[in-house]
All heavy atoms as an XYZ file, in Angstrom:
949
protein
N     139.599   -204.371     59.548
C     138.677   -203.751     58.621
C     139.471   -202.905     57.626
O     140.520   -202.367     57.942
C     137.668   -202.893     59.385
C     136.503   -202.454     58.511
S     135.210   -201.552     59.396
C     134.238   -202.911     60.007
N     138.954   -202.762     56.429
C     139.639   -202.016     55.379
C     139.679   -200.518     55.695
O     139.143   -200.063     56.706
C     138.951   -202.268     54.036
O     137.605   -201.854     54.091
N     140.326   -199.773     54.813
C     140.453   -198.330     54.942
C     140.042   -197.709     53.614
O     140.302   -198.287     52.556
C     141.906   -197.967     55.291
C     142.077   -196.558     55.770
C     141.722   -196.195     57.067
C     142.577   -195.562     54.939
C     141.862   -194.895     57.530
C     142.733   -194.268     55.384
C     142.367   -193.944     56.677
O     142.508   -192.655     57.144
N     139.402   -196.549     53.647
C     138.857   -195.926     52.437
C     139.479   -194.560     52.222
O     139.529   -193.740     53.136
C     137.321   -195.758     52.543
C     136.621   -197.080     52.867
C     136.762   -195.101     51.287
C     136.751   -198.159     51.815
N     139.942   -194.297     51.004
C     140.299   -192.928     50.629
C     139.204   -192.450     49.680
O     138.839   -193.141     48.734
C     141.690   -192.840     49.998
O     141.868   -193.750     48.945
N     138.642   -191.282     49.990
C     137.513   -190.766     49.225
C     137.847   -189.457     48.545
O     138.681   -188.686     49.032
N     137.183   -189.207     47.412
C     137.449   -188.036     46.588
C     136.141   -187.484     46.030
O     135.260   -188.251     45.634
C     138.338   -188.403     45.391
C     139.582   -189.152     45.760
C     139.562   -190.539     45.898
C     140.764   -188.485     45.983
C     140.707   -191.240     46.246
C     141.921   -189.178     46.334
C     141.884   -190.551     46.466
N     136.028   -186.164     45.976
C     134.931   -185.491     45.288
C     135.572   -184.430     44.412
O     136.419   -183.662     44.884
C     133.927   -184.854     46.275
C     132.796   -184.167     45.516
C     133.360   -185.903     47.228
N     135.192   -184.381     43.138
C     135.781   -183.425     42.212
C     134.794   -183.058     41.122
O     133.762   -183.719     40.971
C     137.068   -183.986     41.601
C     136.977   -185.380     41.002
C     137.415   -185.359     39.567
C     137.853   -186.318     41.808
N     135.101   -182.007     40.394
C     134.257   -181.553     39.283
C     134.991   -181.809     37.976
O     136.163   -181.453     37.835
C     133.949   -180.070     39.436
N     134.291   -182.427     37.025
C     134.873   -182.774     35.732
C     134.046   -182.110     34.633
O     132.810   -182.155     34.683
C     134.865   -184.313     35.525
C     135.356   -184.683     34.137
C     135.710   -184.991     36.590
N     134.693   -181.507     33.640
C     133.919   -180.962     32.524
C     133.034   -182.067     31.926
O     133.526   -183.140     31.552
C     134.990   -180.497     31.533
C     136.188   -180.220     32.393
C     136.128   -181.264     33.483
N     131.747   -181.803     31.863
C     130.788   -182.810     31.402
C     131.154   -183.353     30.026
O     131.042   -184.559     29.777
C     129.365   -182.216     31.412
O     129.086   -181.755     32.746
C     128.331   -183.239     31.000
N     131.626   -182.497     29.153
C     131.989   -182.913     27.795
C     133.212   -183.826     27.768
O     133.488   -184.449     26.745
C     132.244   -181.682     26.924
N     133.915   -183.936     28.888
C     135.135   -184.755     28.932
C     134.954   -186.037     29.741
O     135.921   -186.611     30.238
C     136.291   -183.924     29.483
C     136.551   -182.714     28.567
C     137.897   -182.146     28.658
N     138.924   -183.106     28.257
C     140.209   -182.915     28.511
N     140.619   -181.845     29.160
N     141.105   -183.799     28.127
N     133.730   -186.514     29.833
C     133.454   -187.725     30.612
C     134.331   -188.890     30.165
O     134.940   -189.565     30.995
C     131.970   -188.097     30.518
C     131.611   -189.332     31.325
C     130.123   -189.647     31.231
C     129.770   -190.882     32.051
N     128.324   -191.179     31.960
N     134.398   -189.159     28.873
C     135.197   -190.295     28.396
C     136.675   -190.090     28.702
O     137.371   -191.034     29.070
C     134.991   -190.546     26.904
C     135.664   -191.823     26.414
C     135.190   -193.071     27.156
O     133.989   -193.342     27.236
N     136.125   -193.843     27.704
N     137.166   -188.859     28.577
C     138.562   -188.578     28.924
C     138.805   -188.885     30.402
O     139.852   -189.424     30.768
C     138.909   -187.114     28.648
C     138.892   -186.773     27.168
O     139.137   -187.671     26.336
O     138.626   -185.597     26.851
N     137.822   -188.529     31.246
C     137.974   -188.814     32.675
C     137.997   -190.329     32.918
O     138.819   -190.823     33.679
C     136.852   -188.168     33.507
C     137.050   -188.461     34.969
C     137.952   -187.723     35.726
C     136.403   -189.535     35.577
C     138.191   -188.028     37.052
C     136.635   -189.845     36.910
C     137.530   -189.090     37.641
O     137.772   -189.410     38.946
N     137.107   -191.059     32.262
C     137.075   -192.523     32.416
C     138.432   -193.114     32.020
O     138.971   -193.976     32.722
C     135.932   -193.139     31.593
C     134.577   -192.728     32.178
C     136.061   -194.660     31.519
C     133.390   -193.043     31.279
N     138.980   -192.653     30.905
C     140.277   -193.156     30.444
C     141.366   -192.863     31.468
O     142.195   -193.725     31.786
C     140.648   -192.534     29.097
C     139.699   -192.932     27.971
O     138.956   -193.931     28.122
O     139.687   -192.222     26.943
N     141.370   -191.627     32.008
C     142.345   -191.251     33.021
C     142.165   -192.088     34.289
O     143.127   -192.575     34.874
C     142.211   -189.759     33.355
C     143.238   -189.253     34.342
S     142.640   -187.820     35.255
C     141.445   -188.593     36.317
N     140.904   -192.277     34.697
C     140.610   -193.031     35.917
C     141.064   -194.484     35.794
O     141.537   -195.072     36.775
C     139.119   -192.954     36.228
N     140.919   -195.066     34.613
C     141.391   -196.451     34.412
C     142.900   -196.549     34.609
O     143.400   -197.494     35.223
C     141.010   -196.946     33.015
C     139.601   -197.391     32.903
C     139.358   -198.220     31.641
N     138.005   -198.724     31.662
C     137.015   -198.274     30.899
N     137.249   -197.320     30.019
N     135.805   -198.783     30.990
N     143.625   -195.560     34.081
C     145.087   -195.553     34.252
C     145.448   -195.373     35.723
O     146.339   -196.057     36.239
C     145.709   -194.444     33.409
C     145.623   -194.704     31.920
C     146.149   -193.519     31.128
C     145.931   -193.741     29.635
N     146.271   -192.553     28.850
N     144.767   -194.456     36.383
C     145.044   -194.223     37.807
C     144.692   -195.451     38.633
O     145.408   -195.789     39.583
C     144.275   -193.000     38.298
N     143.613   -196.146     38.268
C     143.216   -197.347     39.004
C     144.307   -198.411     38.952
O     144.532   -199.130     39.935
C     141.896   -197.895     38.457
N     144.988   -198.523     37.824
C     146.104   -199.474     37.714
C     147.209   -199.126     38.710
O     147.789   -200.006     39.333
C     146.670   -199.484     36.287
C     145.930   -200.379     35.347
C     145.962   -201.842     35.759
O     147.047   -202.386     36.078
O     144.881   -202.447     35.781
N     147.477   -197.833     38.854
C     148.501   -197.402     39.802
C     148.050   -197.727     41.225
O     148.822   -198.273     42.023
C     148.818   -195.899     39.660
C     149.870   -195.475     40.680
C     149.278   -195.575     38.237
N     146.787   -197.404     41.558
C     146.273   -197.728     42.885
C     146.412   -199.222     43.159
O     146.874   -199.625     44.225
C     144.795   -197.323     43.009
C     144.569   -195.858     43.246
C     143.954   -195.076     42.290
C     144.949   -195.259     44.447
C     143.720   -193.730     42.504
C     144.715   -193.912     44.678
C     144.099   -193.138     43.697
N     146.025   -200.045     42.179
C     146.116   -201.506     42.346
C     147.562   -201.933     42.574
O     147.855   -202.707     43.490
C     145.547   -202.215     41.110
C     145.592   -203.738     41.205
C     145.122   -204.389     39.933
C     146.255   -204.388     38.966
N     146.203   -205.260     37.843
N     148.467   -201.409     41.751
C     149.880   -201.770     41.879
C     150.470   -201.317     43.212
O     151.485   -201.864     43.656
C     150.691   -201.175     40.731
C     150.350   -201.807     39.383
O     149.674   -202.856     39.349
O     150.758   -201.218     38.355
N     149.835   -200.330     43.838
C     150.328   -199.805     45.115
C     149.582   -200.387     46.313
O     149.769   -199.937     47.444
C     150.246   -198.279     45.113
S     151.410   -197.526     43.954
N     148.721   -201.393     46.067
C     148.105   -202.114     47.167
C     146.612   -201.964     47.359
O     146.030   -202.615     48.229
N     145.945   -201.113     46.570
C     144.494   -200.967     46.702
C     143.796   -202.249     46.266
O     144.286   -202.981     45.400
C     143.993   -199.794     45.865
N     142.633   -202.521     46.862
C     141.882   -203.721     46.501
C     140.594   -203.408     45.736
O     139.959   -204.307     45.203
C     141.565   -204.582     47.742
C     140.801   -203.793     48.793
C     142.845   -205.165     48.315
C     140.365   -204.611     50.006
N     140.238   -202.111     45.644
C     139.031   -201.738     44.906
C     139.086   -200.244     44.610
O     139.494   -199.451     45.458
C     137.799   -202.043     45.737
C     136.477   -201.785     45.054
C     135.327   -202.178     45.956
N     134.058   -202.009     45.277
C     132.905   -201.865     45.896
N     132.855   -201.888     47.216
N     131.793   -201.709     45.217
N     138.665   -199.878     43.402
C     138.529   -198.477     43.014
C     137.138   -198.307     42.428
O     136.733   -199.076     41.552
C     139.592   -198.069     41.966
C     139.354   -196.641     41.480
C     141.002   -198.213     42.531
N     136.399   -197.308     42.915
C     135.045   -197.040     42.436
C     134.985   -195.577     42.002
O     135.341   -194.684     42.773
C     133.987   -197.317     43.525
C     132.587   -197.002     43.008
C     134.072   -198.764     44.003
N     134.536   -195.338     40.786
C     134.356   -193.995     40.233
C     132.874   -193.819     39.920
O     132.289   -194.649     39.236
C     135.162   -193.822     38.942
C     136.659   -193.948     39.113
C     137.299   -192.672     39.634
O     136.604   -191.628     39.729
O     138.498   -192.707     39.944
N     132.262   -192.740     40.419
C     130.825   -192.523     40.233
C     130.582   -191.154     39.610
O     131.006   -190.129     40.159
C     130.105   -192.601     41.582
S     130.393   -194.144     42.469
N     129.883   -191.147     38.468
C     129.548   -189.930     37.746
C     128.246   -189.378     38.320
O     127.244   -190.088     38.404
C     129.379   -190.264     36.268
C     129.241   -189.102     35.356
C     128.090   -188.654     34.777
C     130.289   -188.254     34.882
N     128.353   -187.581     33.971
C     129.698   -187.309     34.017
C     131.653   -188.198     35.116
C     130.442   -186.310     33.381
C     132.386   -187.217     34.474
C     131.784   -186.282     33.621
N     128.233   -188.123     38.722
C     127.052   -187.512     39.330
C     125.808   -187.658     38.465
O     125.824   -187.295     37.289
N     124.755   -188.197     39.041
C     123.512   -188.454     38.315
C     122.325   -187.780     39.002
O     121.407   -187.321     38.340
C     123.304   -189.972     38.231
C     122.075   -190.340     37.442
O     121.962   -189.912     36.286
O     121.225   -191.063     37.989
N     122.354   -187.744     40.315
C     121.288   -187.121     41.109
C     121.964   -186.349     42.235
O     122.061   -186.820     43.355
C     120.343   -188.193     41.655
C     119.192   -187.607     42.455
O     118.905   -186.394     42.322
O     118.579   -188.352     43.238
N     122.470   -185.168     41.902
C     123.250   -184.364     42.839
C     122.504   -183.041     43.044
O     122.724   -182.070     42.326
C     124.688   -184.119     42.302
C     125.518   -183.366     43.318
C     125.355   -185.449     41.945
N     121.586   -183.025     44.012
C     120.734   -181.841     44.179
C     121.490   -180.640     44.757
O     122.484   -180.795     45.466
C     119.657   -182.314     45.156
C     120.298   -183.430     45.914
C     121.259   -184.084     44.957
N     120.967   -179.470     44.422
C     121.486   -178.238     45.017
C     120.993   -178.159     46.451
O     119.824   -178.437     46.743
C     120.982   -177.012     44.247
C     121.562   -176.929     42.838
O     122.645   -177.491     42.613
O     120.925   -176.305     41.972
N     121.893   -177.770     47.351
C     121.530   -177.635     48.751
C     121.230   -176.189     49.106
O     121.455   -175.275     48.315
N     120.712   -175.986     50.310
C     120.421   -174.631     50.778
C     121.632   -174.006     51.454
O     121.846   -172.811     51.358
C     119.232   -174.665     51.736
C     117.949   -175.027     51.029
C     116.770   -174.997     51.958
C     115.534   -175.380     51.147
N     114.358   -175.504     51.958
N     122.417   -174.808     52.161
C     123.589   -174.298     52.866
C     124.868   -174.778     52.194
O     125.798   -174.012     51.980
C     123.568   -174.723     54.356
C     124.818   -174.249     55.075
C     122.317   -174.181     55.036
N     124.912   -176.057     51.849
C     126.072   -176.619     51.158
C     125.627   -177.846     50.374
O     124.528   -178.368     50.575
C     127.212   -176.961     52.151
O     128.390   -177.253     51.401
C     126.853   -178.116     53.052
N     126.444   -178.280     49.464
C     126.172   -179.490     48.685
C     127.465   -179.908     47.984
O     128.491   -179.236     48.109
C     125.017   -179.276     47.692
C     125.262   -178.179     46.660
O     126.412   -178.028     46.194
O     124.301   -177.480     46.302
N     127.397   -180.996     47.239
C     128.589   -181.492     46.549
C     129.107   -180.473     45.537
O     130.309   -180.257     45.414
C     128.302   -182.819     45.837
C     128.328   -184.018     46.727
C     127.158   -184.677     47.065
C     129.521   -184.513     47.226
C     127.172   -185.796     47.883
C     129.561   -185.640     48.037
C     128.377   -186.275     48.370
N     128.207   -179.852     44.772
C     128.631   -178.892     43.746
C     129.355   -177.705     44.381
O     130.390   -177.268     43.888
C     127.438   -178.413     42.915
C     126.819   -179.534     42.059
C     125.774   -179.001     41.100
N     126.341   -178.101     40.108
C     127.061   -178.479     39.046
N     127.286   -179.768     38.831
N     127.523   -177.599     38.194
N     128.800   -177.190     45.472
C     129.452   -176.064     46.147
C     130.802   -176.480     46.728
O     131.751   -175.695     46.723
C     128.557   -175.520     47.271
C     127.407   -174.668     46.790
S     126.582   -173.857     48.177
C     125.168   -174.930     48.377
N     130.875   -177.691     47.231
C     132.108   -178.157     47.871
C     133.302   -178.112     46.916
O     134.420   -177.827     47.340
C     131.922   -179.566     48.419
N     133.051   -178.392     45.637
C     134.140   -178.407     44.652
C     134.046   -177.239     43.672
O     134.741   -177.223     42.655
C     134.204   -179.761     43.904
C     134.569   -180.881     44.859
C     132.903   -180.061     43.177
N     133.164   -176.287     43.982
C     132.974   -175.100     43.137
C     132.723   -175.484     41.686
O     133.329   -174.934     40.754
C     134.151   -174.153     43.276
C     134.308   -173.640     44.696
C     135.403   -172.638     44.831
C     135.423   -172.202     46.292
N     136.280   -171.136     46.601
N     131.830   -176.468     41.488
C     131.524   -176.948     40.142
C     130.866   -175.842     39.318
O     129.989   -175.128     39.792
C     130.608   -178.163     40.209
N     131.314   -175.720     38.092
C     130.746   -174.777     37.132
C     129.523   -175.429     36.477
O     129.367   -176.656     36.533
C     131.797   -174.435     36.069
C     133.046   -173.777     36.634
C     132.801   -172.382     37.178
O     131.886   -171.693     36.673
O     133.509   -171.980     38.119
N     128.656   -174.636     35.835
C     127.455   -175.207     35.202
C     127.747   -176.309     34.171
O     126.933   -177.208     33.976
C     126.787   -173.996     34.535
C     127.261   -172.822     35.329
C     128.674   -173.172     35.757
N     128.908   -176.247     33.520
C     129.251   -177.247     32.499
C     130.093   -178.393     33.062
O     130.746   -179.114     32.318
C     129.978   -176.577     31.337
C     131.333   -175.985     31.740
O     131.557   -175.738     32.949
O     132.168   -175.769     30.843
N     130.069   -178.578     34.394
C     130.832   -179.646     35.035
C     129.898   -180.594     35.777
O     128.816   -180.208     36.225
C     131.850   -179.058     36.023
C     132.951   -178.271     35.354
C     133.936   -177.672     36.334
O     133.515   -177.171     37.400
O     135.149   -177.693     36.026
N     130.338   -181.823     35.913
C     129.617   -182.859     36.651
C     130.457   -183.262     37.852
O     131.685   -183.383     37.753
C     129.358   -184.088     35.745
O     128.550   -183.666     34.639
C     128.655   -185.209     36.486
N     129.788   -183.497     38.979
C     130.485   -183.926     40.189
C     130.778   -185.419     40.095
O     129.914   -186.220     39.713
C     129.645   -183.624     41.447
C     130.298   -184.212     42.697
C     129.452   -182.122     41.602
N     132.013   -185.781     40.442
C     132.437   -187.179     40.494
C     132.750   -187.511     41.949
O     133.408   -186.740     42.646
C     133.673   -187.419     39.599
C     134.254   -188.803     39.824
C     133.308   -187.225     38.131
N     132.241   -188.655     42.393
C     132.476   -189.154     43.749
C     133.210   -190.482     43.593
O     132.745   -191.374     42.879
C     131.130   -189.353     44.452
C     131.221   -189.980     45.810
C     131.837   -189.318     46.858
C     130.673   -191.224     46.045
C     131.903   -189.898     48.120
C     130.734   -191.812     47.295
C     131.354   -191.137     48.337
N     134.367   -190.595     44.211
C     135.204   -191.790     44.037
C     135.716   -192.274     45.381
O     135.867   -191.484     46.307
C     136.427   -191.461     43.176
O     136.065   -190.830     41.987
N     135.993   -193.560     45.433
C     136.681   -194.069     46.614
C     137.571   -195.234     46.243
O     137.362   -195.920     45.250
C     135.716   -194.424     47.744
C     134.867   -195.638     47.563
C     135.169   -196.921     47.923
C     133.556   -195.696     46.994
N     134.132   -197.759     47.619
C     133.127   -197.031     47.059
C     132.709   -194.737     46.439
C     131.884   -197.438     46.570
C     131.468   -195.153     45.961
C     131.081   -196.482     46.038
N     138.602   -195.367     47.049
C     139.570   -196.448     46.877
C     139.584   -197.227     48.178
O     139.686   -196.649     49.261
C     140.986   -195.896     46.569
C     141.981   -197.031     46.414
C     140.944   -195.014     45.317
N     139.457   -198.543     48.065
C     139.483   -199.389     49.253
C     140.860   -200.021     49.386
O     141.425   -200.541     48.421
C     138.420   -200.481     49.147
C     138.331   -201.359     50.376
C     137.202   -202.385     50.302
O     136.439   -202.386     49.320
O     137.123   -203.191     51.238
N     141.375   -199.950     50.602
C     142.682   -200.503     50.944
C     142.486   -201.589     51.996
O     141.534   -201.524     52.770
C     143.577   -199.404     51.513
C     143.778   -198.257     50.575
C     142.979   -197.150     50.438
C     144.811   -198.107     49.615
N     143.466   -196.324     49.461
C     144.598   -196.887     48.940
C     145.918   -198.878     49.263
C     145.443   -196.427     47.935
C     146.758   -198.412     48.259
C     146.518   -197.201     47.606
N     143.377   -202.568     52.068
C     143.221   -203.625     53.073
C     143.281   -203.113     54.510
O     142.673   -203.696     55.405
C     144.392   -204.567     52.799
C     144.883   -204.239     51.444
C     144.515   -202.812     51.178
N     144.000   -201.995     54.732
C     144.192   -201.464     56.086
C     144.728   -200.040     56.000
O     145.131   -199.585     54.919
C     145.215   -202.313     56.846
O     146.495   -202.199     56.218
N     144.763   -199.361     57.123
C     145.355   -198.023     57.163
C     146.838   -198.103     56.817
O     147.381   -197.228     56.128
C     145.154   -197.405     58.562
C     145.902   -196.101     58.799
C     145.378   -194.983     57.906
N     146.263   -193.841     57.847
C     146.127   -192.723     58.541
N     145.116   -192.587     59.379
N     146.974   -191.741     58.401
N     147.491   -199.142     57.275
C     148.916   -199.308     56.984
C     149.151   -199.474     55.480
O     150.096   -198.901     54.922
C     149.490   -200.503     57.760
C     149.497   -200.311     59.273
C     148.119   -200.477     59.939
O     147.225   -201.133     59.352
O     147.944   -199.925     61.041
N     148.285   -200.257     54.823
C     148.404   -200.441     53.365
C     148.155   -199.125     52.633
O     148.817   -198.814     51.635
C     147.427   -201.509     52.896
N     147.207   -198.337     53.136
C     146.907   -197.014     52.568
C     148.134   -196.103     52.679
O     148.533   -195.467     51.697
C     145.713   -196.429     53.310
C     145.483   -194.948     53.154
C     144.901   -194.427     52.002
C     145.809   -194.064     54.183
C     144.660   -193.057     51.879
C     145.571   -192.705     54.069
C     144.994   -192.205     52.912
O     144.754   -190.862     52.799
N     148.730   -196.043     53.863
C     149.914   -195.198     54.064
C     151.059   -195.629     53.145
O     151.685   -194.796     52.483
C     150.369   -195.234     55.524
C     149.419   -194.490     56.456
O     148.645   -193.620     55.981
O     149.435   -194.786     57.665
N     151.309   -196.928     53.091
C     152.382   -197.443     52.233
C     152.057   -197.204     50.757
O     152.930   -196.840     49.968
C     152.605   -198.932     52.497
N     150.800   -197.396     50.379
C     150.374   -197.180     48.996
C     150.526   -195.734     48.569
O     150.966   -195.449     47.446
N     150.174   -194.802     49.445
C     150.341   -193.382     49.124
C     151.805   -193.042     48.898
O     152.145   -192.292     47.984
C     149.761   -192.502     50.236
C     148.293   -192.244     50.043
O     147.775   -192.298     48.937
N     147.610   -191.959     51.122
N     152.670   -193.601     49.718
C     154.101   -193.355     49.558
C     154.581   -193.899     48.213
O     155.332   -193.224     47.494
C     154.873   -194.005     50.715
C     156.304   -193.571     50.795
C     156.987   -194.078     52.052
O     156.390   -193.958     53.145
O     158.116   -194.586     51.928
N     154.135   -195.095     47.847
C     154.517   -195.687     46.561
C     153.993   -194.854     45.389
O     154.676   -194.661     44.389
C     153.975   -197.117     46.445
C     154.686   -198.123     47.293
C     154.050   -199.492     47.107
C     154.610   -200.498     48.072
N     153.901   -201.791     47.991
N     152.748   -194.371     45.523
C     152.161   -193.579     44.432
C     152.919   -192.282     44.198
O     153.088   -191.862     43.056
C     150.688   -193.285     44.713
C     149.802   -194.461     44.405
S     148.062   -194.061     44.510
C     147.896   -193.701     46.239
N     153.363   -191.640     45.265
C     154.096   -190.381     45.119
C     155.406   -190.594     44.356
O     155.884   -189.688     43.679
C     154.385   -189.759     46.492
C     153.162   -189.281     47.216
S     152.279   -188.049     46.251
C     150.632   -188.694     46.315
N     155.968   -191.791     44.451
C     157.224   -192.101     43.769
C     156.995   -192.726     42.393
O     157.933   -192.807     41.594
C     158.060   -193.052     44.628
N     155.781   -193.150     42.093
C     155.481   -193.849     40.840
C     155.565   -192.877     39.661
O     154.926   -191.820     39.672
C     154.096   -194.487     40.913
C     153.868   -195.491     39.802
O     153.884   -195.084     38.619
O     153.663   -196.675     40.112
N     156.329   -193.248     38.645
C     156.509   -192.368     37.481
C     155.195   -192.074     36.764
O     155.032   -191.020     36.150
C     157.530   -192.964     36.502
C     157.098   -194.280     35.889
C     158.168   -194.925     35.031
O     159.359   -194.762     35.332
O     157.790   -195.608     34.067
N     154.211   -192.991     36.856
C     152.916   -192.772     36.192
C     152.099   -191.672     36.859
O     151.136   -191.168     36.267
C     152.110   -194.073     36.174
C     152.782   -195.181     35.357
C     152.109   -196.500     35.585
N     152.355   -196.976     36.947
C     151.852   -198.097     37.461
N     151.040   -198.843     36.731
N     152.135   -198.456     38.693
N     152.474   -191.290     38.081
C     151.739   -190.259     38.810
C     152.482   -188.924     38.853
O     152.021   -187.983     39.488
C     151.443   -190.740     40.237
C     150.550   -191.964     40.285
S     148.939   -191.712     39.548
C     148.069   -190.966     40.913
N     153.618   -188.842     38.175
C     154.387   -187.604     38.167
C     153.730   -186.579     37.247
O     153.042   -186.940     36.292
C     155.829   -187.880     37.727
C     156.574   -188.843     38.634
C     156.521   -188.422     40.095
O     156.842   -187.302     40.438
N     156.095   -189.336     40.953
N     153.917   -185.295     37.528
C     153.325   -184.252     36.683
C     153.651   -184.467     35.210
O     154.796   -184.728     34.839
C     153.971   -182.968     37.207
C     154.310   -183.280     38.637
C     154.690   -184.738     38.626
N     152.621   -184.404     34.385
C     152.784   -184.568     32.948
C     152.709   -186.003     32.452
O     152.590   -186.238     31.256
N     152.774   -186.986     33.351
C     152.745   -188.390     32.931
C     151.351   -188.818     32.480
O     151.200   -189.718     31.666
C     153.234   -189.297     34.054
N     150.333   -188.158     33.004
C     148.955   -188.521     32.706
C     148.172   -187.219     32.533
O     148.330   -186.286     33.324
C     148.388   -189.328     33.886
C     147.002   -189.835     33.714
S     146.354   -190.715     35.186
C     147.692   -191.761     35.694
N     147.337   -187.152     31.502
C     146.512   -185.955     31.334
C     145.446   -185.929     32.425
O     144.658   -186.861     32.560
C     145.836   -185.925     29.966
C     145.003   -184.678     29.787
C     144.203   -184.639     28.504
O     144.087   -185.678     27.823
O     143.668   -183.561     28.204
N     145.434   -184.881     33.205
C     144.453   -184.706     34.270
C     143.338   -183.826     33.700
O     143.608   -182.727     33.224
C     145.088   -184.068     35.518
C     144.051   -183.851     36.606
C     146.228   -184.951     36.032
N     142.104   -184.317     33.761
C     140.997   -183.619     33.103
C     140.086   -182.890     34.096
O     138.933   -182.616     33.799
C     140.182   -184.579     32.210
C     141.048   -185.134     31.102
C     139.568   -185.696     33.015
N     140.620   -182.562     35.268
C     139.859   -181.805     36.256
C     140.822   -180.866     36.986
O     142.035   -181.025     36.905
C     139.148   -182.729     37.252
C     140.083   -183.583     38.060
C     140.565   -183.153     39.290
C     140.484   -184.830     37.599
C     141.435   -183.933     40.034
C     141.356   -185.623     38.337
C     141.833   -185.173     39.566
N     140.269   -179.894     37.684
C     141.066   -178.934     38.436
C     141.353   -179.512     39.820
O     140.482   -179.518     40.690
C     140.305   -177.613     38.541
C     141.053   -176.536     39.300
O     142.165   -176.806     39.805
O     140.519   -175.419     39.394
N     142.554   -180.006     40.013
C     142.934   -180.647     41.270
C     142.861   -179.731     42.481
O     142.716   -180.200     43.603
N     142.921   -178.420     42.270
C     142.836   -177.485     43.389
C     141.433   -177.477     44.012
O     141.271   -177.071     45.154
C     143.207   -176.075     42.935
C     144.672   -175.930     42.517
C     145.031   -174.511     42.161
C     144.319   -173.986     40.976
N     144.791   -174.174     39.667
N     140.434   -177.928     43.249
C     139.064   -177.946     43.763
C     138.635   -179.334     44.247
O     137.518   -179.507     44.700
C     138.091   -177.443     42.694
C     138.297   -175.966     42.381
C     137.246   -175.452     41.421
N     137.500   -175.941     40.077
C     136.550   -176.339     39.223
N     135.293   -176.310     39.562
N     136.877   -176.753     38.016
N     139.499   -180.312     44.148
C     139.187   -181.660     44.612
C     139.243   -181.687     46.140
O     140.114   -181.078     46.748
C     140.197   -182.657     44.045
C     140.016   -184.073     44.556
S     141.155   -185.259     43.800
C     142.715   -184.769     44.511
N     138.292   -182.390     46.749
C     138.382   -182.640     48.181
C     138.625   -184.140     48.371
O     138.151   -184.961     47.586
C     137.136   -182.144     48.954
C     135.859   -182.788     48.431
C     137.036   -180.625     48.878
C     134.624   -182.426     49.250
N     139.396   -184.475     49.371
C     139.755   -185.883     49.583
C     140.103   -186.113     51.040
O     140.341   -185.173     51.798
C     140.926   -186.290     48.681
C     142.179   -185.506     48.930
C     143.137   -185.967     49.824
C     142.404   -184.297     48.287
C     144.290   -185.241     50.064
C     143.557   -183.557     48.517
C     144.489   -184.038     49.406
O     145.622   -183.312     49.647
N     140.131   -187.362     51.412
C     140.519   -187.714     52.763
C     140.533   -189.215     52.944
O     140.046   -189.967     52.095
N     141.085   -189.640     54.059
C     141.116   -191.047     54.431
C     140.101   -191.305     55.529
O     139.942   -190.483     56.439
N     139.426   -192.453     55.442
C     138.330   -192.745     56.351
C     138.412   -194.170     56.885
O     138.613   -195.117     56.127
C     136.986   -192.565     55.635
C     136.772   -191.169     55.127
C     137.273   -190.785     53.892
C     136.109   -190.238     55.902
C     137.090   -189.488     53.431
C     135.919   -188.947     55.443
C     136.413   -188.568     54.202
N     138.231   -194.293     58.196
C     138.188   -195.598     58.848
C     136.728   -196.033     58.928
O     135.928   -195.363     59.584
C     138.794   -195.508     60.247
N     136.355   -197.116     58.245
C     134.966   -197.569     58.302
C     134.535   -197.871     59.738
O     135.306   -198.412     60.531
C     134.970   -198.849     57.464
C     136.133   -198.686     56.539
C     137.158   -197.960     57.357
N     133.304   -197.494     60.048
C     132.764   -197.801     61.371
C     131.525   -198.684     61.270
O     131.069   -199.213     62.267
C     132.468   -196.527     62.160
C     131.576   -195.568     61.479
S     131.487   -194.084     62.489
C     130.187   -193.249     61.616
N     131.003   -198.854     60.062
C     129.888   -199.757     59.811
C     129.990   -200.211     58.375
O     130.207   -199.394     57.472
C     128.543   -199.049     60.037
C     127.291   -199.883     59.779
C     127.163   -201.002     60.817
C     126.058   -199.001     59.790
N     129.874   -201.500     58.122
C     129.942   -202.034     56.770
C     128.930   -203.166     56.667
O     129.241   -204.316     56.964
C     131.366   -202.531     56.483
C     131.549   -202.988     55.026
O     130.558   -203.044     54.277
O     132.700   -203.292     54.661
N     127.717   -202.823     56.301
C     126.637   -203.798     56.154
C     126.454   -204.094     54.673
O     126.367   -203.180     53.867
C     125.329   -203.236     56.726
C     125.363   -202.950     58.206
C     125.378   -204.193     59.054
O     124.939   -205.263     58.594
O     125.834   -204.096     60.219
N     126.385   -205.357     54.320
C     126.138   -205.744     52.936
C     124.869   -206.547     52.872
O     124.631   -207.420     53.703
C     127.319   -206.545     52.400
C     128.586   -205.699     52.358
C     129.778   -206.512     51.917
N     130.985   -205.749     52.196
C     131.827   -205.327     51.278
N     131.601   -205.608     50.021
N     132.894   -204.664     51.623
N     124.061   -206.249     51.875
C     122.757   -206.895     51.735
C     122.621   -207.523     50.365
O     122.999   -206.926     49.366
C     121.632   -205.865     51.941
C     121.750   -205.117     53.235
C     122.280   -203.841     53.283
C     121.351   -205.717     54.416
C     122.386   -203.160     54.476
C     121.471   -205.042     55.634
C     121.979   -203.754     55.645
N     122.109   -208.713     50.316
C     121.860   -209.373     49.035
C     123.136   -209.695     48.286
O     124.206   -209.840     48.853
N     122.997   -209.798     46.946
C     124.097   -210.158     46.076
C     125.125   -209.125     46.028
O     126.217   -209.185     45.717
C-alpha cells in the first residue's frame, strides 16, 4: 500500500496564485524524487471549532486561507528515500524558490493508509 505525507498551512489569501505557482514547482521536485501524486487543496469550507480546528492548528490570520495538501508515495521506503533526495535537491535549498507561507506554522507528517476505498469514476 502507498504512503502519504500530509501538510496543513496558512497562505495569505491575496497570494493564492503565487502559492499555486510555488506548489507546481515543488510538485516537480516531489515527482523527480519518487512521488506518484501531489494534491493541493485551497480551504473552501473550513469551519471554526470550539476546541480546535484547522485555522487554530496553523495560527491562521484573518487574511490567510488554510491549505491542505498531501503527497502520495509508492511505499514508506520510497517516501524515506524521496525525502533524502529532496533535502539534497538544489531546487529545495533556501532561496531557490519563493516560499509564500510561514513554514514555522506548517504542520506535517507521514501516514500509513489503513483504509483506501474508491467509489465510482
